[in-house]
Predicted model as a PDB file, atoms N, CA, C, CB and O in Angstrom, pLDDT in the B-factor column:
MODEL        1                                                                  
ATOM      1  N   MET A   1      95.333 116.853  85.643  1.00 47.00           N  
ATOM      2  CA  MET A   1      93.941 117.008  86.056  1.00 47.00           C  
ATOM      3  C   MET A   1      93.900 117.916  87.278  1.00 47.00           C  
ATOM      4  CB  MET A   1      93.282 115.623  86.363  1.00 47.00           C  
ATOM      5  O   MET A   1      94.610 117.684  88.257  1.00 47.00           O  
ATOM      6  N   SER A   2      93.073 118.940  87.217  1.00 57.00           N  
ATOM      7  CA  SER A   2      93.008 119.834  88.365  1.00 57.00           C  
ATOM      8  C   SER A   2      91.574 120.281  88.629  1.00 57.00           C  
ATOM      9  CB  SER A   2      93.909 121.051  88.145  1.00 57.00           C  
ATOM     10  O   SER A   2      91.326 121.465  88.858  1.00 57.00           O  
ATOM     11  N   THR A   3      90.636 119.351  88.598  1.00 73.00           N  
ATOM     12  CA  THR A   3      89.253 119.688  88.896  1.00 73.00           C  
ATOM     13  C   THR A   3      89.128 120.055  90.367  1.00 73.00           C  
ATOM     14  CB  THR A   3      88.311 118.517  88.542  1.00 73.00           C  
ATOM     15  O   THR A   3      89.940 119.649  91.198  1.00 73.00           O  
ATOM     16  N   ASP A   4      88.122 120.812  90.663  1.00 90.00           N  
ATOM     17  CA  ASP A   4      87.937 121.319  92.017  1.00 90.00           C  
ATOM     18  C   ASP A   4      87.035 120.454  92.884  1.00 90.00           C  
ATOM     19  CB  ASP A   4      87.381 122.694  91.957  1.00 90.00           C  
ATOM     20  O   ASP A   4      86.696 120.846  94.000  1.00 90.00           O  
ATOM     21  N   GLU A   5      86.640 119.287  92.392  1.00 92.00           N  
ATOM     22  CA  GLU A   5      85.762 118.398  93.162  1.00 92.00           C  
ATOM     23  C   GLU A   5      86.204 116.948  93.025  1.00 92.00           C  
ATOM     24  CB  GLU A   5      84.303 118.549  92.702  1.00 92.00           C  
ATOM     25  O   GLU A   5      86.804 116.554  92.025  1.00 92.00           O  
ATOM     26  N   ILE A   6      85.896 116.170  94.047  1.00 91.00           N  
ATOM     27  CA  ILE A   6      86.062 114.727  94.017  1.00 91.00           C  
ATOM     28  C   ILE A   6      84.728 114.143  94.448  1.00 91.00           C  
ATOM     29  CB  ILE A   6      87.250 114.242  94.945  1.00 91.00           C  
ATOM     30  O   ILE A   6      84.288 114.343  95.580  1.00 91.00           O  
ATOM     31  N   LEU A   7      84.090 113.421  93.543  1.00 88.00           N  
ATOM     32  CA  LEU A   7      82.753 112.856  93.786  1.00 88.00           C  
ATOM     33  C   LEU A   7      81.758 113.919  94.246  1.00 88.00           C  
ATOM     34  CB  LEU A   7      82.833 111.743  94.830  1.00 88.00           C  
ATOM     35  O   LEU A   7      80.919 113.662  95.109  1.00 88.00           O  
ATOM     36  N   GLY A   8      81.858 115.104  93.667  1.00 86.00           N  
ATOM     37  CA  GLY A   8      80.939 116.182  93.999  1.00 86.00           C  
ATOM     38  C   GLY A   8      81.271 116.925  95.277  1.00 86.00           C  
ATOM     39  O   GLY A   8      80.518 117.806  95.693  1.00 86.00           O  
ATOM     40  N   ILE A   9      82.375 116.587  95.901  1.00 90.00           N  
ATOM     41  CA  ILE A   9      82.800 117.231  97.153  1.00 90.00           C  
ATOM     42  C   ILE A   9      83.960 118.165  96.836  1.00 90.00           C  
ATOM     43  CB  ILE A   9      83.215 116.167  98.238  1.00 90.00           C  
ATOM     44  O   ILE A   9      84.873 117.800  96.095  1.00 90.00           O  
ATOM     45  N   ASP A  10      83.924 119.348  97.388  1.00 93.00           N  
ATOM     46  CA  ASP A  10      85.009 120.303  97.199  1.00 93.00           C  
ATOM     47  C   ASP A  10      86.345 119.630  97.492  1.00 93.00           C  
ATOM     48  CB  ASP A  10      84.814 121.542  98.103  1.00 93.00           C  
ATOM     49  O   ASP A  10      86.488 118.959  98.514  1.00 93.00           O  
ATOM     50  N   ILE A  11      87.314 119.802  96.615  1.00 94.00           N  
ATOM     51  CA  ILE A  11      88.585 119.097  96.752  1.00 94.00           C  
ATOM     52  C   ILE A  11      89.304 119.441  98.055  1.00 94.00           C  
ATOM     53  CB  ILE A  11      89.480 119.416  95.576  1.00 94.00           C  
ATOM     54  O   ILE A  11      89.957 118.578  98.641  1.00 94.00           O  
ATOM     55  N   HIS A  12      89.196 120.669  98.508  1.00 95.00           N  
ATOM     56  CA  HIS A  12      89.827 121.046  99.779  1.00 95.00           C  
ATOM     57  C   HIS A  12      89.237 120.226 100.926  1.00 95.00           C  
ATOM     58  CB  HIS A  12      89.646 122.561 100.053  1.00 95.00           C  
ATOM     59  O   HIS A  12      89.971 119.661 101.737  1.00 95.00           O  
ATOM     60  N   ASP A  13      87.923 120.169 100.984  1.00 92.00           N  
ATOM     61  CA  ASP A  13      87.259 119.403 102.042  1.00 92.00           C  
ATOM     62  C   ASP A  13      87.593 117.916 101.946  1.00 92.00           C  
ATOM     63  CB  ASP A  13      85.741 119.603 101.972  1.00 92.00           C  
ATOM     64  O   ASP A  13      87.837 117.262 102.960  1.00 92.00           O  
ATOM     65  N   ALA A  14      87.603 117.386 100.726  1.00 92.00           N  
ATOM     66  CA  ALA A  14      87.887 115.958 100.540  1.00 92.00           C  
ATOM     67  C   ALA A  14      89.304 115.605 100.978  1.00 92.00           C  
ATOM     68  CB  ALA A  14      87.685 115.563  99.076  1.00 92.00           C  
ATOM     69  O   ALA A  14      89.504 114.606 101.670  1.00 92.00           O  
ATOM     70  N   ILE A  15      90.279 116.401 100.591  1.00 94.00           N  
ATOM     71  CA  ILE A  15      91.671 116.094 100.934  1.00 94.00           C  
ATOM     72  C   ILE A  15      91.938 116.334 102.412  1.00 94.00           C  
ATOM     73  CB  ILE A  15      92.631 116.936 100.087  1.00 94.00           C  
ATOM     74  O   ILE A  15      92.659 115.559 103.040  1.00 94.00           O  
ATOM     75  N   MET A  16      91.379 117.377 102.970  1.00 93.00           N  
ATOM     76  CA  MET A  16      91.565 117.620 104.402  1.00 93.00           C  
ATOM     77  C   MET A  16      90.912 116.507 105.216  1.00 93.00           C  
ATOM     78  CB  MET A  16      90.980 118.994 104.804  1.00 93.00           C  
ATOM     79  O   MET A  16      91.459 116.093 106.238  1.00 93.00           O  
ATOM     80  N   GLY A  17      89.757 116.018 104.785  1.00 91.00           N  
ATOM     81  CA  GLY A  17      89.106 114.896 105.452  1.00 91.00           C  
ATOM     82  C   GLY A  17      89.927 113.622 105.339  1.00 91.00           C  
ATOM     83  O   GLY A  17      90.012 112.842 106.287  1.00 91.00           O  
ATOM     84  N   LEU A  18      90.530 113.415 104.173  1.00 93.00           N  
ATOM     85  CA  LEU A  18      91.393 112.253 103.964  1.00 93.00           C  
ATOM     86  C   LEU A  18      92.596 112.320 104.895  1.00 93.00           C  
ATOM     87  CB  LEU A  18      91.856 112.173 102.493  1.00 93.00           C  
ATOM     88  O   LEU A  18      92.935 111.332 105.547  1.00 93.00           O  
ATOM     89  N   LYS A  19      93.236 113.470 104.959  1.00 93.00           N  
ATOM     90  CA  LYS A  19      94.402 113.631 105.835  1.00 93.00           C  
ATOM     91  C   LYS A  19      94.017 113.443 107.305  1.00 93.00           C  
ATOM     92  CB  LYS A  19      95.038 115.018 105.629  1.00 93.00           C  
ATOM     93  O   LYS A  19      94.764 112.843 108.078  1.00 93.00           O  
ATOM     94  N   ARG A  20      92.856 113.958 107.679  1.00 92.00           N  
ATOM     95  CA  ARG A  20      92.388 113.814 109.065  1.00 92.00           C  
ATOM     96  C   ARG A  20      92.124 112.341 109.397  1.00 92.00           C  
ATOM     97  CB  ARG A  20      91.103 114.653 109.293  1.00 92.00           C  
ATOM     98  O   ARG A  20      92.431 111.884 110.498  1.00 92.00           O  
ATOM     99  N   ALA A  21      91.556 111.607 108.446  1.00 92.00           N  
ATOM    100  CA  ALA A  21      91.303 110.177 108.662  1.00 92.00           C  
ATOM    101  C   ALA A  21      92.616 109.427 108.860  1.00 92.00           C  
ATOM    102  CB  ALA A  21      90.519 109.576 107.474  1.00 92.00           C  
ATOM    103  O   ALA A  21      92.692 108.521 109.690  1.00 92.00           O  
ATOM    104  N   ILE A  22      93.632 109.790 108.115  1.00 94.00           N  
ATOM    105  CA  ILE A  22      94.945 109.158 108.272  1.00 94.00           C  
ATOM    106  C   ILE A  22      95.534 109.514 109.642  1.00 94.00           C  
ATOM    107  CB  ILE A  22      95.908 109.600 107.132  1.00 94.00           C  
ATOM    108  O   ILE A  22      96.022 108.634 110.350  1.00 94.00           O  
ATOM    109  N   GLU A  23      95.493 110.781 110.012  1.00 94.00           N  
ATOM    110  CA  GLU A  23      96.040 111.233 111.300  1.00 94.00           C  
ATOM    111  C   GLU A  23      95.335 110.581 112.485  1.00 94.00           C  
ATOM    112  CB  GLU A  23      95.931 112.748 111.413  1.00 94.00           C  
ATOM    113  O   GLU A  23      95.960 110.301 113.508  1.00 94.00           O  
ATOM    114  N   ASN A  24      94.033 110.340 112.344  1.00 93.00           N  
ATOM    115  CA  ASN A  24      93.244 109.763 113.435  1.00 93.00           C  
ATOM    116  C   ASN A  24      93.164 108.240 113.361  1.00 93.00           C  
ATOM    117  CB  ASN A  24      91.845 110.344 113.420  1.00 93.00           C  
ATOM    118  O   ASN A  24      92.342 107.623 114.038  1.00 93.00           O  
ATOM    119  N   ASP A  25      94.017 107.640 112.539  1.00 94.00           N  
ATOM    120  CA  ASP A  25      94.099 106.178 112.394  1.00 94.00           C  
ATOM    121  C   ASP A  25      92.795 105.523 111.950  1.00 94.00           C  
ATOM    122  CB  ASP A  25      94.527 105.571 113.694  1.00 94.00           C  
ATOM    123  O   ASP A  25      92.538 104.366 112.284  1.00 94.00           O  
ATOM    124  N   ARG A  26      91.980 106.246 111.208  1.00 91.00           N  
ATOM    125  CA  ARG A  26      90.778 105.653 110.627  1.00 91.00           C  
ATOM    126  C   ARG A  26      91.069 105.121 109.230  1.00 91.00           C  
ATOM    127  CB  ARG A  26      89.635 106.681 110.579  1.00 91.00           C  
ATOM    128  O   ARG A  26      90.274 104.376 108.656  1.00 91.00           O  
ATOM    129  N   LEU A  27      92.233 105.520 108.689  1.00 93.00           N  
ATOM    130  CA  LEU A  27      92.642 105.085 107.364  1.00 93.00           C  
ATOM    131  C   LEU A  27      94.145 104.872 107.366  1.00 93.00           C  
ATOM    132  CB  LEU A  27      92.226 106.113 106.279  1.00 93.00           C  
ATOM    133  O   LEU A  27      94.902 105.712 107.852  1.00 93.00           O  
ATOM    134  N   LYS A  28      94.564 103.752 106.823  1.00 95.00           N  
ATOM    135  CA  LYS A  28      95.992 103.425 106.728  1.00 95.00           C  
ATOM    136  C   LYS A  28      96.366 103.363 105.260  1.00 95.00           C  
ATOM    137  CB  LYS A  28      96.324 102.071 107.449  1.00 95.00           C  
ATOM    138  O   LYS A  28      95.775 102.599 104.496  1.00 95.00           O  
ATOM    139  N   ILE A  29      97.342 104.159 104.862  1.00 95.00           N  
ATOM    140  CA  ILE A  29      97.854 104.141 103.493  1.00 95.00           C  
ATOM    141  C   ILE A  29      99.170 103.374 103.504  1.00 95.00           C  
ATOM    142  CB  ILE A  29      98.044 105.600 102.924  1.00 95.00           C  
ATOM    143  O   ILE A  29     100.116 103.773 104.183  1.00 95.00           O  
ATOM    144  N   ASN A  30      99.234 102.282 102.759  1.00 95.00           N  
ATOM    145  CA  ASN A  30     100.441 101.464 102.705  1.00 95.00           C  
ATOM    146  C   ASN A  30     101.272 101.712 101.453  1.00 95.00           C  
ATOM    147  CB  ASN A  30     100.072 100.012 102.781  1.00 95.00           C  
ATOM    148  O   ASN A  30     102.459 101.386 101.421  1.00 95.00           O  
ATOM    149  N   SER A  31     100.667 102.275 100.442  1.00 95.00           N  
ATOM    150  CA  SER A  31     101.356 102.495  99.180  1.00 95.00           C  
ATOM    151  C   SER A  31     102.342 103.654  99.297  1.00 95.00           C  
ATOM    152  CB  SER A  31     100.347 102.766  98.060  1.00 95.00           C  
ATOM    153  O   SER A  31     101.949 104.785  99.586  1.00 95.00           O  
ATOM    154  N   LEU A  32     103.617 103.370  99.072  1.00 97.00           N  
ATOM    155  CA  LEU A  32     104.639 104.409  99.113  1.00 97.00           C  
ATOM    156  C   LEU A  32     104.379 105.464  98.043  1.00 97.00           C  
ATOM    157  CB  LEU A  32     106.034 103.798  98.929  1.00 97.00           C  
ATOM    158  O   LEU A  32     104.638 106.647  98.265  1.00 97.00           O  
ATOM    159  N   LEU A  33     103.872 105.049  96.890  1.00 96.00           N  
ATOM    160  CA  LEU A  33     103.538 105.976  95.815  1.00 96.00           C  
ATOM    161  C   LEU A  33     102.462 106.966  96.272  1.00 96.00           C  
ATOM    162  CB  LEU A  33     103.063 105.204  94.569  1.00 96.00           C  
ATOM    163  O   LEU A  33     102.563 108.164  96.005  1.00 96.00           O  
ATOM    164  N   THR A  34     101.448 106.469  96.952  1.00 96.00           N  
ATOM    165  CA  THR A  34     100.367 107.330  97.446  1.00 96.00           C  
ATOM    166  C   THR A  34     100.862 108.236  98.567  1.00 96.00           C  
ATOM    167  CB  THR A  34      99.185 106.481  97.940  1.00 96.00           C  
ATOM    168  O   THR A  34     100.482 109.405  98.632  1.00 96.00           O  
ATOM    169  N   ILE A  35     101.692 107.716  99.435  1.00 96.00           N  
ATOM    170  CA  ILE A  35     102.247 108.525 100.527  1.00 96.00           C  
ATOM    171  C   ILE A  35     103.055 109.683  99.952  1.00 96.00           C  
ATOM    172  CB  ILE A  35     103.132 107.658 101.465  1.00 96.00           C  
ATOM    173  O   ILE A  35     102.929 110.821 100.404  1.00 96.00           O  
ATOM    174  N   ARG A  36     103.877 109.391  98.966  1.00 97.00           N  
ATOM    175  CA  ARG A  36     104.674 110.455  98.331  1.00 97.00           C  
ATOM    176  C   ARG A  36     103.786 111.471  97.630  1.00 97.00           C  
ATOM    177  CB  ARG A  36     105.665 109.855  97.327  1.00 97.00           C  
ATOM    178  O   ARG A  36     104.058 112.671  97.668  1.00 97.00           O  
ATOM    179  N   ALA A  37     102.722 110.992  96.988  1.00 97.00           N  
ATOM    180  CA  ALA A  37     101.791 111.902  96.321  1.00 97.00           C  
ATOM    181  C   ALA A  37     101.084 112.798  97.336  1.00 97.00           C  
ATOM    182  CB  ALA A  37     100.759 111.109  95.505  1.00 97.00           C  
ATOM    183  O   ALA A  37     100.850 113.976  97.066  1.00 97.00           O  
ATOM    184  N   LEU A  38     100.742 112.246  98.505  1.00 96.00           N  
ATOM    185  CA  LEU A  38     100.123 113.054  99.562  1.00 96.00           C  
ATOM    186  C   LEU A  38     101.070 114.144 100.052  1.00 96.00           C  
ATOM    187  CB  LEU A  38      99.699 112.163 100.738  1.00 96.00           C  
ATOM    188  O   LEU A  38     100.638 115.255 100.363  1.00 96.00           O  
ATOM    189  N   GLU A  39     102.357 113.827 100.119  1.00 96.00           N  
ATOM    190  CA  GLU A  39     103.345 114.805 100.563  1.00 96.00           C  
ATOM    191  C   GLU A  39     103.480 115.967  99.583  1.00 96.00           C  
ATOM    192  CB  GLU A  39     104.693 114.133 100.754  1.00 96.00           C  
ATOM    193  O   GLU A  39     103.913 117.052  99.971  1.00 96.00           O  
ATOM    194  N   LYS A  40     103.117 115.757  98.325  1.00 97.00           N  
ATOM    195  CA  LYS A  40     103.220 116.794  97.302  1.00 97.00           C  
ATOM    196  C   LYS A  40     102.007 117.733  97.272  1.00 97.00           C  
ATOM    197  CB  LYS A  40     103.392 116.150  95.947  1.00 97.00           C  
ATOM    198  O   LYS A  40     102.049 118.781  96.628  1.00 97.00           O  
ATOM    199  N   VAL A  41     100.942 117.362  97.959  1.00 97.00           N  
ATOM    200  CA  VAL A  41      99.754 118.210  97.991  1.00 97.00           C  
ATOM    201  C   VAL A  41     100.097 119.484  98.756  1.00 97.00           C  
ATOM    202  CB  VAL A  41      98.538 117.467  98.648  1.00 97.00           C  
ATOM    203  O   VAL A  41     100.653 119.436  99.853  1.00 97.00           O  
ATOM    204  N   SER A  42      99.754 120.632  98.154  1.00 97.00           N  
ATOM    205  CA  SER A  42     100.080 121.894  98.812  1.00 97.00           C  
ATOM    206  C   SER A  42      98.894 122.848  98.747  1.00 97.00           C  
ATOM    207  CB  SER A  42     101.319 122.538  98.166  1.00 97.00           C  
ATOM    208  O   SER A  42      97.905 122.616  98.051  1.00 97.00           O  
ATOM    209  N   PHE A  43      99.037 123.917  99.495  1.00 96.00           N  
ATOM    210  CA  PHE A  43      98.003 124.945  99.578  1.00 96.00           C  
ATOM    211  C   PHE A  43      98.313 126.073  98.601  1.00 96.00           C  
ATOM    212  CB  PHE A  43      97.888 125.494 101.019  1.00 96.00           C  
ATOM    213  O   PHE A  43      99.473 126.370  98.315  1.00 96.00           O  
ATOM    214  N   GLY A  44      97.265 126.682  98.105  1.00 95.00           N  
ATOM    215  CA  GLY A  44      97.410 127.848  97.242  1.00 95.00           C  
ATOM    216  C   GLY A  44      97.482 129.114  98.079  1.00 95.00           C  
ATOM    217  O   GLY A  44      97.452 129.062  99.308  1.00 95.00           O  
ATOM    218  N   ALA A  45      97.576 130.236  97.410  1.00 95.00           N  
ATOM    219  CA  ALA A  45      97.669 131.534  98.080  1.00 95.00           C  
ATOM    220  C   ALA A  45      96.413 131.839  98.908  1.00 95.00           C  
ATOM    221  CB  ALA A  45      97.893 132.642  97.048  1.00 95.00           C  
ATOM    222  O   ALA A  45      96.462 132.628  99.851  1.00 95.00           O  
ATOM    223  N   ASP A  46      95.297 131.211  98.549  1.00 95.00           N  
ATOM    224  CA  ASP A  46      94.038 131.441  99.262  1.00 95.00           C  
ATOM    225  C   ASP A  46      93.905 130.584 100.521  1.00 95.00           C  
ATOM    226  CB  ASP A  46      92.869 131.165  98.339  1.00 95.00           C  
ATOM    227  O   ASP A  46      92.895 130.665 101.220  1.00 95.00           O  
ATOM    228  N   GLY A  47      94.924 129.757 100.817  1.00 95.00           N  
ATOM    229  CA  GLY A  47      94.890 128.919 102.010  1.00 95.00           C  
ATOM    230  C   GLY A  47      94.130 127.616 101.835  1.00 95.00           C  
ATOM    231  O   GLY A  47      93.920 126.882 102.800  1.00 95.00           O  
ATOM    232  N   ARG A  48      93.717 127.325 100.607  1.00 96.00           N  
ATOM    233  CA  ARG A  48      92.988 126.093 100.317  1.00 96.00           C  
ATOM    234  C   ARG A  48      93.866 125.177  99.477  1.00 96.00           C  
ATOM    235  CB  ARG A  48      91.650 126.393  99.587  1.00 96.00           C  
ATOM    236  O   ARG A  48      94.831 125.628  98.860  1.00 96.00           O  
ATOM    237  N   ILE A  49      93.533 123.898  99.452  1.00 96.00           N  
ATOM    238  CA  ILE A  49      94.287 122.930  98.664  1.00 96.00           C  
ATOM    239  C   ILE A  49      94.333 123.380  97.206  1.00 96.00           C  
ATOM    240  CB  ILE A  49      93.660 121.518  98.781  1.00 96.00           C  
ATOM    241  O   ILE A  49      93.312 123.751  96.627  1.00 96.00           O  
ATOM    242  N   ASP A  50      95.532 123.342  96.619  1.00 96.00           N  
ATOM    243  CA  ASP A  50      95.713 123.658  95.211  1.00 96.00           C  
ATOM    244  C   ASP A  50      95.403 122.383  94.415  1.00 96.00           C  
ATOM    245  CB  ASP A  50      97.175 124.188  94.918  1.00 96.00           C  
ATOM    246  O   ASP A  50      96.168 121.422  94.492  1.00 96.00           O  
ATOM    247  N   PRO A  51      94.302 122.351  93.655  1.00 96.00           N  
ATOM    248  CA  PRO A  51      93.909 121.136  92.940  1.00 96.00           C  
ATOM    249  C   PRO A  51      94.978 120.611  91.988  1.00 96.00           C  
ATOM    250  CB  PRO A  51      92.652 121.394  92.171  1.00 96.00           C  
ATOM    251  O   PRO A  51      95.028 119.409  91.729  1.00 96.00           O  
ATOM    252  N   SER A  52      95.824 121.477  91.468  1.00 95.00           N  
ATOM    253  CA  SER A  52      96.845 121.032  90.522  1.00 95.00           C  
ATOM    254  C   SER A  52      97.936 120.203  91.199  1.00 95.00           C  
ATOM    255  CB  SER A  52      97.468 122.232  89.830  1.00 95.00           C  
ATOM    256  O   SER A  52      98.731 119.558  90.515  1.00 95.00           O  
ATOM    257  N   THR A  53      97.986 120.210  92.524  1.00 96.00           N  
ATOM    258  CA  THR A  53      98.988 119.428  93.256  1.00 96.00           C  
ATOM    259  C   THR A  53      98.440 118.086  93.746  1.00 96.00           C  
ATOM    260  CB  THR A  53      99.504 120.229  94.438  1.00 96.00           C  
ATOM    261  O   THR A  53      99.161 117.310  94.373  1.00 96.00           O  
ATOM    262  N   VAL A  54      97.177 117.820  93.462  1.00 96.00           N  
ATOM    263  CA  VAL A  54      96.540 116.580  93.909  1.00 96.00           C  
ATOM    264  C   VAL A  54      96.612 115.558  92.774  1.00 96.00           C  
ATOM    265  CB  VAL A  54      95.051 116.830  94.344  1.00 96.00           C  
ATOM    266  O   VAL A  54      95.880 115.650  91.788  1.00 96.00           O  
ATOM    267  N   GLY A  55      97.506 114.587  92.931  1.00 96.00           N  
ATOM    268  CA  GLY A  55      97.727 113.583  91.899  1.00 96.00           C  
ATOM    269  C   GLY A  55      96.655 112.509  91.876  1.00 96.00           C  
ATOM    270  O   GLY A  55      95.791 112.461  92.751  1.00 96.00           O  
ATOM    271  N   PRO A  56      96.718 111.644  90.863  1.00 96.00           N  
ATOM    272  CA  PRO A  56      95.702 110.605  90.706  1.00 96.00           C  
ATOM    273  C   PRO A  56      95.657 109.611  91.864  1.00 96.00           C  
ATOM    274  CB  PRO A  56      95.941 109.863  89.429  1.00 96.00           C  
ATOM    275  O   PRO A  56      94.590 109.088  92.187  1.00 96.00           O  
ATOM    276  N   GLU A  57      96.794 109.347  92.486  1.00 97.00           N  
ATOM    277  CA  GLU A  57      96.815 108.412  93.621  1.00 97.00           C  
ATOM    278  C   GLU A  57      96.014 108.977  94.791  1.00 97.00           C  
ATOM    279  CB  GLU A  57      98.270 108.119  94.062  1.00 97.00           C  
ATOM    280  O   GLU A  57      95.265 108.254  95.447  1.00 97.00           O  
ATOM    281  N   VAL A  58      96.178 110.261  95.044  1.00 97.00           N  
ATOM    282  CA  VAL A  58      95.465 110.912  96.144  1.00 97.00           C  
ATOM    283  C   VAL A  58      93.978 111.009  95.814  1.00 97.00           C  
ATOM    284  CB  VAL A  58      96.052 112.320  96.422  1.00 97.00           C  
ATOM    285  O   VAL A  58      93.132 110.775  96.677  1.00 97.00           O  
ATOM    286  N   ARG A  59      93.664 111.348  94.587  1.00 96.00           N  
ATOM    287  CA  ARG A  59      92.261 111.428  94.173  1.00 96.00           C  
ATOM    288  C   ARG A  59      91.576 110.070  94.315  1.00 96.00           C  
ATOM    289  CB  ARG A  59      92.156 111.927  92.720  1.00 96.00           C  
ATOM    290  O   ARG A  59      90.435 109.988  94.769  1.00 96.00           O  
ATOM    291  N   ALA A  60      92.275 109.011  93.925  1.00 96.00           N  
ATOM    292  CA  ALA A  60      91.704 107.661  94.039  1.00 96.00           C  
ATOM    293  C   ALA A  60      91.482 107.284  95.500  1.00 96.00           C  
ATOM    294  CB  ALA A  60      92.623 106.627  93.364  1.00 96.00           C  
ATOM    295  O   ALA A  60      90.457 106.696  95.843  1.00 96.00           O  
ATOM    296  N   SER A  61      92.431 107.619  96.348  1.00 96.00           N  
ATOM    297  CA  SER A  61      92.290 107.335  97.789  1.00 96.00           C  
ATOM    298  C   SER A  61      91.115 108.109  98.369  1.00 96.00           C  
ATOM    299  CB  SER A  61      93.591 107.694  98.552  1.00 96.00           C  
ATOM    300  O   SER A  61      90.338 107.576  99.162  1.00 96.00           O  
ATOM    301  N   ALA A  62      90.994 109.362  97.970  1.00 94.00           N  
ATOM    302  CA  ALA A  62      89.883 110.183  98.470  1.00 94.00           C  
ATOM    303  C   ALA A  62      88.542 109.621  97.987  1.00 94.00           C  
ATOM    304  CB  ALA A  62      90.044 111.656  98.011  1.00 94.00           C  
ATOM    305  O   ALA A  62      87.587 109.541  98.760  1.00 94.00           O  
ATOM    306  N   ARG A  63      88.469 109.234  96.713  1.00 94.00           N  
ATOM    307  CA  ARG A  63      87.215 108.650  96.189  1.00 94.00           C  
ATOM    308  C   ARG A  63      86.850 107.383  96.963  1.00 94.00           C  
ATOM    309  CB  ARG A  63      87.351 108.326  94.673  1.00 94.00           C  
ATOM    310  O   ARG A  63      85.690 107.188  97.328  1.00 94.00           O  
ATOM    311  N   ALA A  64      87.829 106.533  97.207  1.00 94.00           N  
ATOM    312  CA  ALA A  64      87.562 105.282  97.928  1.00 94.00           C  
ATOM    313  C   ALA A  64      87.104 105.563  99.353  1.00 94.00           C  
ATOM    314  CB  ALA A  64      88.814 104.391  97.945  1.00 94.00           C  
ATOM    315  O   ALA A  64      86.154 104.946  99.835  1.00 94.00           O  
ATOM    316  N   TYR A  65      87.777 106.490 100.027  1.00 93.00           N  
ATOM    317  CA  TYR A  65      87.421 106.779 101.407  1.00 93.00           C  
ATOM    318  C   TYR A  65      86.039 107.437 101.492  1.00 93.00           C  
ATOM    319  CB  TYR A  65      88.481 107.681 102.049  1.00 93.00           C  
ATOM    320  O   TYR A  65      85.225 107.076 102.342  1.00 93.00           O  
ATOM    321  N   ILE A  66      85.786 108.389 100.620  1.00 91.00           N  
ATOM    322  CA  ILE A  66      84.476 109.060 100.615  1.00 91.00           C  
ATOM    323  C   ILE A  66      83.368 108.046 100.321  1.00 91.00           C  
ATOM    324  CB  ILE A  66      84.448 110.210  99.565  1.00 91.00           C  
ATOM    325  O   ILE A  66      82.307 108.079 100.944  1.00 91.00           O  
ATOM    326  N   GLY A  67      83.620 107.150  99.372  1.00 90.00           N  
ATOM    327  CA  GLY A  67      82.621 106.132  99.044  1.00 90.00           C  
ATOM    328  C   GLY A  67      82.314 105.215 100.211  1.00 90.00           C  
ATOM    329  O   GLY A  67      81.164 104.827 100.420  1.00 90.00           O  
ATOM    330  N   ALA A  68      83.341 104.869 100.970  1.00 90.00           N  
ATOM    331  CA  ALA A  68      83.155 103.959 102.101  1.00 90.00           C  
ATOM    332  C   ALA A  68      82.654 104.668 103.361  1.00 90.00           C  
ATOM    333  CB  ALA A  68      84.457 103.253 102.406  1.00 90.00           C  
ATOM    334  O   ALA A  68      82.004 104.053 104.206  1.00 90.00           O  
ATOM    335  N   HIS A  69      82.955 105.955 103.483  1.00 85.00           N  
ATOM    336  CA  HIS A  69      82.608 106.730 104.683  1.00 85.00           C  
ATOM    337  C   HIS A  69      82.048 108.091 104.266  1.00 85.00           C  
ATOM    338  CB  HIS A  69      83.853 106.910 105.612  1.00 85.00           C  
ATOM    339  O   HIS A  69      82.707 109.106 104.490  1.00 85.00           O  
ATOM    340  N   PRO A  70      80.877 108.144 103.679  1.00 79.00           N  
ATOM    341  CA  PRO A  70      80.374 109.385 103.104  1.00 79.00           C  
ATOM    342  C   PRO A  70      80.196 110.527 104.101  1.00 79.00           C  
ATOM    343  CB  PRO A  70      79.081 109.120 102.444  1.00 79.00           C  
ATOM    344  O   PRO A  70      80.192 111.686 103.687  1.00 79.00           O  
ATOM    345  N   ASP A  71      80.050 110.254 105.372  1.00 75.00           N  
ATOM    346  CA  ASP A  71      79.863 111.333 106.360  1.00 75.00           C  
ATOM    347  C   ASP A  71      81.139 111.686 107.104  1.00 75.00           C  
ATOM    348  CB  ASP A  71      78.803 110.940 107.360  1.00 75.00           C  
ATOM    349  O   ASP A  71      81.139 112.611 107.916  1.00 75.00           O  
ATOM    350  N   ASP A  72      82.205 110.982 106.851  1.00 70.00           N  
ATOM    351  CA  ASP A  72      83.428 111.131 107.638  1.00 70.00           C  
ATOM    352  C   ASP A  72      84.403 112.142 107.069  1.00 70.00           C  
ATOM    353  CB  ASP A  72      84.109 109.816 107.757  1.00 70.00           C  
ATOM    354  O   ASP A  72      85.351 112.506 107.766  1.00 70.00           O  
ATOM    355  N   TRP A  73      84.232 112.607 105.868  1.00 57.00           N  
ATOM    356  CA  TRP A  73      85.192 113.480 105.212  1.00 57.00           C  
ATOM    357  C   TRP A  73      85.022 114.949 105.547  1.00 57.00           C  
ATOM    358  CB  TRP A  73      85.097 113.305 103.749  1.00 57.00           C  
ATOM    359  O   TRP A  73      85.962 115.726 105.382  1.00 57.00           O  
ATOM    360  N   ALA A  74      83.863 115.346 106.008  1.00 55.00           N  
ATOM    361  CA  ALA A  74      83.556 116.777 106.159  1.00 55.00           C  
ATOM    362  C   ALA A  74      84.480 117.456 107.167  1.00 55.00           C  
ATOM    363  CB  ALA A  74      82.100 116.961 106.592  1.00 55.00           C  
ATOM    364  O   ALA A  74      84.845 116.883 108.193  1.00 55.00           O  
ATOM    365  N   THR A  75      84.838 118.677 106.847  1.00 47.00           N  
ATOM    366  CA  THR A  75      85.706 119.457 107.733  1.00 47.00           C  
ATOM    367  C   THR A  75      84.874 120.092 108.836  1.00 47.00           C  
ATOM    368  CB  THR A  75      86.476 120.545 106.941  1.00 47.00           C  
ATOM    369  O   THR A  75      83.719 120.462 108.629  1.00 47.00           O  
ATOM    370  N   ARG A  76      85.476 120.210 110.000  1.00 46.00           N  
ATOM    371  CA  ARG A  76      84.847 120.888 111.143  1.00 46.00           C  
ATOM    372  C   ARG A  76      85.935 121.455 112.007  1.00 46.00           C  
ATOM    373  CB  ARG A  76      83.938 119.925 111.964  1.00 46.00           C  
ATOM    374  O   ARG A  76      85.650 122.073 113.033  1.00 46.00           O  
TER     375      ARG A  76                                                      
ENDMDL                                                                          
END                                                                             
């Protein structure tokens, strides 16, 4: 699956917001499977998240976080 959106949000913005929430201790990921999947997320030649590298574990985490914190994911 390599769609460019998660819950209608650009995948780059959603994943960068997810990573920022983790870095700022607003979100704690305990699943080793999800942590490993996050480590596999990479950027494309355009400098944006490559959707084909975003696995289902990361997509599920992003959906859950966006659903719980709809204003917290946006990049700035």
